[in-house]
C-alpha positions as CSV (number, residue, x, y, z in Angstrom):
1,M,93.4,-44.9,-68.8
2,S,92.5,-48.6,-68.3
3,W,91.3,-47.8,-64.7
4,I,88.9,-45.2,-66.1
5,A,87.6,-47.6,-68.7
6,D,87.2,-50.4,-66.2
7,N,85.3,-48.3,-63.7
8,A,83.3,-46.1,-66.1
9,N,80.0,-47.5,-65.0
10,I,80.7,-46.6,-61.3
11,I,82.1,-43.2,-62.2
12,G,79.0,-42.4,-64.3
13,L,76.6,-43.7,-61.6
14,L,78.3,-41.5,-59.0
15,F,78.4,-38.5,-61.3
16,F,74.7,-38.7,-62.1
17,F,73.6,-39.5,-58.6
18,T,75.6,-36.5,-57.3
19,F,74.0,-34.3,-60.0
20,F,70.5,-35.6,-59.1
21,C,71.1,-34.8,-55.4
22,V,72.5,-31.3,-56.1
23,M,69.5,-30.5,-58.4
24,A,67.0,-31.8,-55.8
25,I,68.6,-29.7,-53.1
26,W,68.6,-26.7,-55.4
27,I,64.9,-27.1,-56.3
28,F,63.7,-27.7,-52.8
29,R,65.9,-25.1,-51.0
30,P,64.2,-22.8,-48.6
31,G,62.9,-19.6,-50.2
32,S,62.5,-20.9,-53.7
33,K,58.8,-21.7,-53.4
34,K,57.7,-18.2,-54.4
35,H,59.9,-18.2,-57.5
36,Y,58.6,-21.5,-58.8
37,Q,55.0,-20.5,-58.1
38,D,55.5,-17.3,-60.1
39,Q,56.9,-19.4,-62.9
40,A,54.0,-21.8,-62.8
41,H,51.5,-19.0,-63.2
42,I,53.1,-17.5,-66.3
43,P,50.7,-19.2,-68.7
44,L,47.7,-18.0,-66.7
45,N,48.6,-14.3,-66.9
46,E,46.0,-12.4,-68.8
47,T,48.3,-9.8,-70.2
48,D,49.3,-10.9,-73.7
49,E,51.7,-8.4,-75.3
50,S,51.3,-9.8,-78.8
51,A,47.5,-9.3,-78.6
52,Q,47.7,-5.7,-77.5
53,Q,49.6,-4.6,-80.6
């Protein structure tokens, strides 16, 4: 337990750096551009279901 407490800052740094790298790879993977463009255009869609009722 003492080893974990003594090295908590390095363990946290490695954990969050790994998390950041995995998320960056996930976001910028090939083939995901269309998905994120579709998501970006959601507020610009003219069909408003609550206004039609």
